[in-house]
The first five atom37 places (N, CA, C, CB, O) and aatype in JSON, in Angstrom:
{
  "aatype": [12, 1, 16, 16, 6, 16, 19, 9, 16, 13, 1, 8, 15, 13, 19, 10, 15, 0, 10, 3, 16, 14, 5, 14, 0, 7, 16, 18, 1, 10, 19, 9, 6, 6, 6, 6, 9, 14, 7, 10, 15, 13, 19, 0, 13, 1, 1, 16, 0, 16, 10, 10, 8, 10, 14, 0, 10, 15, 16, 16, 15, 3, 16, 8, 8, 19, 19, 5, 19, 3, 14, 19, 6, 17, 0, 0, 19, 19, 6, 0, 3, 7, 1, 3],
  "atom_mask": [
    [1, 1, 1, 1, 1],
    [1, 1, 1, 1, 1],
    [1, 1, 1, 1, 1],
    [1, 1, 1, 1, 1],
    [1, 1, 1, 1, 1],
    [1, 1, 1, 1, 1],
    [1, 1, 1, 1, 1],
    [1, 1, 1, 1, 1],
    [1, 1, 1, 1, 1],
    [1, 1, 1, 1, 1],
    [1, 1, 1, 1, 1],
    [1, 1, 1, 1, 1],
    [1, 1, 1, 1, 1],
    [1, 1, 1, 1, 1],
    [1, 1, 1, 1, 1],
    [1, 1, 1, 1, 1],
    [1, 1, 1, 1, 1],
    [1, 1, 1, 1, 1],
    [1, 1, 1, 1, 1],
    [1, 1, 1, 1, 1],
    [1, 1, 1, 1, 1],
    [1, 1, 1, 1, 1],
    [1, 1, 1, 1, 1],
    [1, 1, 1, 1, 1],
    [1, 1, 1, 1, 1],
    [1, 1, 1, 0, 1],
    [1, 1, 1, 1, 1],
    [1, 1, 1, 1, 1],
    [1, 1, 1, 1, 1],
    [1, 1, 1, 1, 1],
    [1, 1, 1, 1, 1],
    [1, 1, 1, 1, 1],
    [1, 1, 1, 1, 1],
    [1, 1, 1, 1, 1],
    [1, 1, 1, 1, 1],
    [1, 1, 1, 1, 1],
    [1, 1, 1, 1, 1],
    [1, 1, 1, 1, 1],
    [1, 1, 1, 0, 1],
    [1, 1, 1, 1, 1],
    [1, 1, 1, 1, 1],
    [1, 1, 1, 1, 1],
    [1, 1, 1, 1, 1],
    [1, 1, 1, 1, 1],
    [1, 1, 1, 1, 1],
    [1, 1, 1, 1, 1],
    [1, 1, 1, 1, 1],
    [1, 1, 1, 1, 1],
    [1, 1, 1, 1, 1],
    [1, 1, 1, 1, 1],
    [1, 1, 1, 1, 1],
    [1, 1, 1, 1, 1],
    [1, 1, 1, 1, 1],
    [1, 1, 1, 1, 1],
    [1, 1, 1, 1, 1],
    [1, 1, 1, 1, 1],
    [1, 1, 1, 1, 1],
    [1, 1, 1, 1, 1],
    [1, 1, 1, 1, 1],
    [1, 1, 1, 1, 1],
    [1, 1, 1, 1, 1],
    [1, 1, 1, 1, 1],
    [1, 1, 1, 1, 1],
    [1, 1, 1, 1, 1],
    [1, 1, 1, 1, 1],
    [1, 1, 1, 1, 1],
    [1, 1, 1, 1, 1],
    [1, 1, 1, 1, 1],
    [1, 1, 1, 1, 1],
    [1, 1, 1, 1, 1],
    [1, 1, 1, 1, 1],
    [1, 1, 1, 1, 1],
    [1, 1, 1, 1, 1],
    [1, 1, 1, 1, 1],
    [1, 1, 1, 1, 1],
    [1, 1, 1, 1, 1],
    [1, 1, 1, 1, 1],
    [1, 1, 1, 1, 1],
    [1, 1, 1, 1, 1],
    [1, 1, 1, 1, 1],
    [1, 1, 1, 1, 1],
    [1, 1, 1, 0, 1],
    [1, 1, 1, 1, 1],
    [1, 1, 1, 1, 1]
  ],
  "atom_positions": [
    [[-116.27, -46.77, 12.52], [-115.58, -47.79, 11.74], [-114.52, -47.09, 10.9], [-116.59, -48.6, 10.83], [-114.75, -46.02, 10.34]],
    [[-113.36, -47.71, 10.82], [-112.34, -47.21, 9.91], [-111.73, -48.39, 9.18], [-111.26, -46.4, 10.66], [-111.63, -49.49, 9.72]],
    [[-111.32, -48.12, 7.95], [-110.75, -49.16, 7.09], [-109.4, -48.68, 6.59], [-111.69, -49.49, 5.91], [-109.25, -47.55, 6.13]],
    [[-108.4, -49.57, 6.67], [-107.07, -49.29, 6.17], [-106.73, -50.32, 5.11], [-106.01, -49.29, 7.31], [-106.82, -51.52, 5.34]],
    [[-106.34, -49.84, 3.95], [-105.97, -50.74, 2.86], [-104.48, -50.62, 2.58], [-106.8, -50.44, 1.58], [-103.96, -49.51, 2.44]],
    [[-103.8, -51.77, 2.48], [-102.38, -51.78, 2.16], [-102.12, -52.86, 1.12], [-101.52, -52.02, 3.43], [-102.96, -53.73, 0.88]],
    [[-100.95, -52.79, 0.52], [-100.51, -53.87, -0.36], [-99.19, -54.38, 0.19], [-100.37, -53.39, -1.85], [-98.4, -53.61, 0.74]],
    [[-98.97, -55.65, 0.03], [-97.72, -56.26, 0.48], [-97.25, -57.23, -0.58], [-97.91, -56.99, 1.85], [-98.03, -57.96, -1.18]],
    [[-95.94, -57.22, -0.8], [-95.35, -58.1, -1.8], [-94.59, -59.22, -1.1], [-94.41, -57.32, -2.74], [-93.71, -58.99, -0.28]],
    [[-94.96, -60.44, -1.45], [-94.27, -61.62, -0.94], [-93.25, -62.07, -1.98], [-95.27, -62.77, -0.62], [-93.56, -62.16, -3.17]],
    [[-92.05, -62.35, -1.53], [-91.01, -62.87, -2.42], [-91.11, -64.37, -2.58], [-89.63, -62.5, -1.89], [-90.57, -64.93, -3.53]],
    [[-91.79, -65.02, -1.65], [-91.92, -66.48, -1.66], [-93.4, -66.85, -1.51], [-91.07, -67.12, -0.53], [-94.2, -66.05, -1.04]],
    [[-93.74, -68.06, -1.91], [-95.11, -68.52, -1.69], [-95.35, -68.61, -0.18], [-95.36, -69.9, -2.39], [-94.41, -68.69, 0.61]],
    [[-96.62, -68.61, 0.2], [-96.95, -68.65, 1.62], [-98.21, -69.47, 1.83], [-97.12, -67.23, 2.2], [-99.0, -69.69, 0.92]],
    [[-98.37, -69.92, 3.08], [-99.52, -70.74, 3.46], [-100.19, -70.1, 4.68], [-99.09, -72.21, 3.76], [-99.52, -69.66, 5.61]],
    [[-101.52, -70.06, 4.64], [-102.3, -69.61, 5.78], [-103.37, -70.66, 6.08], [-102.95, -68.21, 5.51], [-103.86, -71.31, 5.16]],
    [[-103.71, -70.82, 7.33], [-104.69, -71.84, 7.7], [-106.07, -71.56, 7.09], [-104.8, -71.94, 9.22], [-106.86, -72.49, 6.93]],
    [[-106.37, -70.32, 6.76], [-107.66, -69.97, 6.16], [-107.75, -70.33, 4.68], [-107.92, -68.48, 6.34], [-108.81, -70.22, 4.07]],
    [[-106.62, -70.77, 4.1], [-106.57, -71.07, 2.66], [-106.33, -72.55, 2.43], [-105.48, -70.23, 1.97], [-105.61, -73.2, 3.19]],
    [[-106.92, -73.06, 1.37], [-106.77, -74.48, 1.04], [-105.43, -74.8, 0.39], [-107.88, -74.92, 0.13], [-104.92, -75.91, 0.54]],
    [[-104.88, -73.84, -0.33], [-103.64, -74.08, -1.08], [-102.63, -72.98, -0.8], [-103.93, -74.18, -2.58], [-103.0, -71.87, -0.41]],
    [[-101.36, -73.28, -1.01], [-100.34, -72.23, -0.89], [-100.58, -71.13, -1.94], [-98.9, -72.83, -1.06], [-101.04, -71.41, -3.04]],
    [[-100.28, -69.91, -1.57], [-100.42, -68.78, -2.49], [-99.06, -68.43, -3.06], [-101.06, -67.55, -1.77], [-98.06, -68.44, -2.34]],
    [[-99.0, -68.12, -4.35], [-97.71, -67.82, -4.97], [-97.16, -66.46, -4.55], [-97.84, -67.88, -6.48], [-97.9, -65.61, -4.05]],
    [[-95.88, -66.29, -4.74], [-95.26, -64.99, -4.5], [-95.99, -63.94, -5.33], [-93.73, -65.01, -4.83], [-96.5, -64.26, -6.41]],
    [[-96.03, -62.73, -4.86], [-96.71, -61.66, -5.59], [-97.15, -60.56, -4.65], [0.0, 0.0, 0.0], [-96.86, -60.58, -3.46]],
    [[-97.87, -59.6, -5.2], [-98.36, -58.46, -4.43], [-99.84, -58.67, -4.14], [-98.11, -57.12, -5.19], [-100.63, -58.92, -5.05]],
    [[-100.21, -58.55, -2.88], [-101.56, -58.81, -2.41], [-102.15, -57.58, -1.73], [-101.58, -60.01, -1.45], [-101.43, -56.77, -1.14]],
    [[-103.46, -57.45, -1.83], [-104.19, -56.36, -1.17], [-104.71, -56.87, 0.17], [-105.36, -55.84, -2.07], [-105.31, -57.94, 0.25]],
    [[-104.48, -56.09, 1.22], [-104.93, -56.43, 2.57], [-105.76, -55.27, 3.1], [-103.72, -56.74, 3.51], [-105.35, -54.11, 3.01]],
    [[-106.92, -55.58, 3.65], [-107.8, -54.56, 4.22], [-108.0, -54.89, 5.7], [-109.18, -54.49, 3.46], [-108.33, -56.01, 6.07]],
    [[-107.78, -53.88, 6.54], [-107.98, -54.03, 7.98], [-109.14, -53.13, 8.38], [-106.66, -53.67, 8.79], [-109.14, -51.93, 8.12]],
    [[-110.14, -53.74, 9.02], [-111.3, -53.0, 9.5], [-111.22, -52.89, 11.02], [-112.63, -53.68, 9.06], [-110.9, -53.87, 11.71]],
    [[-111.5, -51.7, 11.53], [-111.45, -51.45, 12.97], [-112.68, -50.65, 13.38], [-110.15, -50.7, 13.36], [-113.25, -49.9, 12.59]],
    [[-113.06, -50.83, 14.63], [-114.16, -50.04, 15.17], [-113.65, -49.26, 16.38], [-115.37, -50.94, 15.57], [-112.76, -49.7, 17.1]],
    [[-114.24, -48.09, 16.57], [-113.86, -47.26, 17.7], [-114.36, -47.9, 19.0], [-114.42, -45.83, 17.54], [-115.47, -48.43, 19.07]],
    [[-113.52, -47.83, 20.02], [-113.9, -48.34, 21.34], [-114.61, -47.2, 22.06], [-112.64, -48.85, 22.16], [-113.99, -46.18, 22.38]],
    [[-115.9, -47.36, 22.33], [-116.65, -46.27, 22.96], [-116.36, -46.14, 24.45], [-118.14, -46.49, 22.76], [-115.92, -47.08, 25.11]],
    [[-116.61, -44.95, 24.97], [-116.55, -44.73, 26.41], [-115.18, -44.4, 26.97], [0.0, 0.0, 0.0], [-115.02, -44.3, 28.18]],
    [[-114.19, -44.24, 26.1], [-112.85, -43.88, 26.58], [-112.65, -42.38, 26.52], [-111.76, -44.6, 25.76], [-113.35, -41.69, 25.77]],
    [[-111.71, -41.86, 27.29], [-111.42, -40.43, 27.26], [-110.47, -40.06, 26.12], [-110.82, -39.99, 28.6], [-110.07, -38.9, 25.99]],
    [[-110.11, -41.06, 25.32], [-109.25, -40.85, 24.15], [-109.77, -41.75, 23.03], [-107.74, -41.15, 24.48], [-110.53, -42.68, 23.27]],
    [[-109.36, -41.45, 21.81], [-109.81, -42.24, 20.67], [-108.94, -43.49, 20.54], [-109.76, -41.4, 19.36], [-107.72, -43.4, 20.48]],
    [[-109.59, -44.65, 20.51], [-108.88, -45.92, 20.34], [-109.75, -46.84, 19.5], [-108.55, -46.57, 21.74], [-110.98, -46.74, 19.49]],
    [[-109.07, -47.74, 18.78], [-109.78, -48.65, 17.89], [-109.4, -50.09, 18.2], [-109.48, -48.33, 16.42], [-108.32, -50.36, 18.72]],
    [[-110.32, -51.01, 17.88], [-110.04, -52.44, 17.98], [-110.27, -53.04, 16.6], [-110.94, -53.14, 19.08], [-111.21, -52.67, 15.9]],
    [[-109.4, -53.97, 16.23], [-109.51, -54.62, 14.93], [-110.69, -55.57, 14.93], [-108.21, -55.37, 14.58], [-110.88, -56.36, 15.85]],
    [[-111.49, -55.48, 13.87], [-112.63, -56.37, 13.74], [-112.44, -57.39, 12.62], [-113.89, -55.57, 13.49], [-113.06, -58.45, 12.63]],
    [[-111.57, -57.07, 11.64], [-111.35, -58.01, 10.54], [-110.04, -57.69, 9.84], [-112.52, -57.96, 9.54], [-109.64, -56.53, 9.7]],
    [[-109.37, -58.76, 9.39], [-108.19, -58.66, 8.54], [-108.53, -59.46, 7.28], [-106.87, -59.21, 9.26], [-108.67, -60.68, 7.34]],
    [[-108.65, -58.76, 6.16], [-109.17, -59.37, 4.94], [-108.13, -59.38, 3.83], [-110.42, -58.63, 4.47], [-107.61, -58.34, 3.44]],
    [[-107.83, -60.56, 3.33], [-106.86, -60.73, 2.25], [-107.62, -60.93, 0.95], [-105.91, -61.94, 2.52], [-108.5, -61.79, 0.86]],
    [[-107.28, -60.15, -0.06], [-107.92, -60.26, -1.37], [-107.07, -61.17, -2.26], [-108.11, -58.86, -2.04], [-105.86, -61.0, -2.37]],
    [[-107.74, -62.14, -2.87], [-107.08, -63.11, -3.74], [-107.7, -63.06, -5.12], [-107.18, -64.53, -3.15], [-108.89, -62.77, -5.24]],
    [[-106.95, -63.33, -6.16], [-105.53, -63.68, -6.19], [-104.65, -62.43, -6.08], [-105.2, -64.45, -7.47], [-105.14, -61.33, -5.84]],
    [[-103.34, -62.62, -6.25], [-102.39, -61.51, -6.24], [-102.79, -60.48, -7.28], [-100.95, -62.01, -6.49], [-103.43, -60.82, -8.28]],
    [[-102.43, -59.24, -7.06], [-102.82, -58.16, -7.97], [-102.35, -58.37, -9.4], [-102.29, -56.86, -7.46], [-103.04, -57.96, -10.33]],
    [[-101.22, -58.98, -9.59], [-100.67, -59.17, -10.94], [-101.28, -60.37, -11.67], [-99.18, -59.34, -10.86], [-100.99, -60.6, -12.84]],
    [[-102.12, -61.14, -10.98], [-102.7, -62.34, -11.55], [-104.0, -62.01, -12.28], [-102.96, -63.39, -10.46], [-104.87, -61.32, -11.74]],
    [[-104.11, -62.5, -13.5], [-105.35, -62.35, -14.25], [-106.26, -63.52, -13.9], [-105.08, -62.27, -15.78], [-105.88, -64.68, -14.05]],
    [[-107.47, -63.19, -13.44], [-108.4, -64.24, -13.04], [-109.83, -63.73, -13.19], [-108.13, -64.7, -11.59], [-110.1, -62.55, -13.02]],
    [[-110.73, -64.64, -13.51], [-112.14, -64.3, -13.6], [-112.8, -64.25, -12.22], [-112.88, -65.3, -14.49], [-113.87, -63.67, -12.06]],
    [[-112.16, -64.87, -11.24], [-112.73, -64.91, -9.91], [-111.81, -64.21, -8.91], [-112.99, -66.36, -9.47], [-110.59, -64.25, -9.01]],
    [[-112.43, -63.57, -7.95], [-111.71, -62.91, -6.87], [-112.36, -63.33, -5.56], [-111.73, -61.35, -7.03], [-113.58, -63.48, -5.48]],
    [[-111.54, -63.53, -4.55], [-112.01, -63.96, -3.24], [-111.47, -63.02, -2.18], [-111.6, -65.42, -2.94], [-110.39, -62.44, -2.32]],
    [[-112.23, -62.88, -1.12], [-111.77, -62.16, 0.06], [-111.83, -63.15, 1.21], [-112.65, -60.87, 0.35], [-112.88, -63.75, 1.47]],
    [[-110.7, -63.32, 1.88], [-110.59, -64.31, 2.95], [-110.21, -63.6, 4.24], [-109.54, -65.41, 2.59], [-109.27, -62.81, 4.27]],
    [[-110.95, -63.89, 5.31], [-110.57, -63.35, 6.6], [-109.44, -64.18, 7.17], [-111.79, -63.32, 7.57], [-109.53, -65.41, 7.24]],
    [[-108.36, -63.51, 7.58], [-107.19, -64.21, 8.1], [-106.93, -63.79, 9.54], [-105.95, -63.95, 7.23], [-107.32, -62.7, 9.97]],
    [[-106.29, -64.66, 10.27], [-105.9, -64.38, 11.66], [-104.76, -63.36, 11.64], [-105.47, -65.7, 12.4], [-103.74, -63.61, 11.0]],
    [[-104.9, -62.22, 12.31], [-103.86, -61.2, 12.26], [-102.51, -61.64, 12.83], [-104.32, -60.0, 12.99], [-101.47, -61.19, 12.36]],
    [[-102.53, -62.52, 13.82], [-101.27, -63.01, 14.4], [-100.58, -63.93, 13.4], [-101.53, -63.76, 15.74], [-99.36, -63.84, 13.21]],
    [[-101.34, -64.82, 12.78], [-100.77, -65.71, 11.76], [-100.26, -64.89, 10.58], [-101.82, -66.74, 11.29], [-99.18, -65.18, 10.04]],
    [[-101.02, -63.88, 10.17], [-100.62, -63.03, 9.05], [-99.28, -62.34, 9.36], [-101.71, -61.97, 8.76], [-98.39, -62.33, 8.51]],
    [[-99.13, -61.79, 10.54], [-97.89, -61.11, 10.92], [-96.71, -62.07, 10.88], [-98.03, -60.5, 12.33], [-95.62, -61.69, 10.46]],
    [[-96.92, -63.31, 11.32], [-95.83, -64.3, 11.29], [-95.43, -64.66, 9.86], [-96.27, -65.58, 12.05], [-94.25, -64.83, 9.57]],
    [[-96.41, -64.76, 8.96], [-96.12, -65.08, 7.56], [-95.36, -63.94, 6.9], [-97.43, -65.37, 6.78], [-94.4, -64.17, 6.16]],
    [[-95.77, -62.72, 7.16], [-95.08, -61.54, 6.61], [-93.64, -61.48, 7.12], [-95.84, -60.24, 6.97], [-92.71, -61.23, 6.35]],
    [[-93.47, -61.71, 8.41], [-92.13, -61.68, 9.0], [-91.25, -62.79, 8.42], [-92.22, -61.82, 10.52], [-90.08, -62.55, 8.12]],
    [[-91.78, -63.98, 8.28], [-91.01, -65.1, 7.73], [-90.56, -64.81, 6.29], [-91.84, -66.39, 7.77], [-89.44, -65.16, 5.92]],
    [[-91.41, -64.2, 5.5], [-91.04, -63.88, 4.13], [-89.92, -62.84, 4.08], [-92.26, -63.38, 3.35], [-89.08, -62.88, 3.19]],
    [[-89.92, -61.92, 5.03], [-88.89, -60.88, 5.08], [-87.54, -61.37, 5.57], [0.0, 0.0, 0.0], [-86.53, -60.72, 5.34]],
    [[-87.51, -62.51, 6.24], [-86.25, -63.06, 6.76], [-85.42, -63.74, 5.69], [-86.52, -64.04, 7.88], [-84.2, -63.82, 5.81]],
    [[-86.06, -64.22, 4.65], [-85.34, -64.99, 3.61], [-84.55, -64.09, 2.7], [-86.3, -65.82, 2.79], [-83.89, -64.58, 1.78]]
  ]
}
């Protein structure tokens, strides 16, 4: 198992099907979990989870949530925010 943690800053609010409400612009923590694919002659991994931590890092809140998001949908949202 390997875990990669990144942060991404959105300039605009965004919507994901895994969330009930639009999320405001800000910097968010994203964790990608992968597992090694056994039986290959080389090292390769497959993604097992894409986890978005809410709220944005700059937001003060008593509650924090981790939501599993679709990686294809996530990539489209990130790309759309970068086009504006």
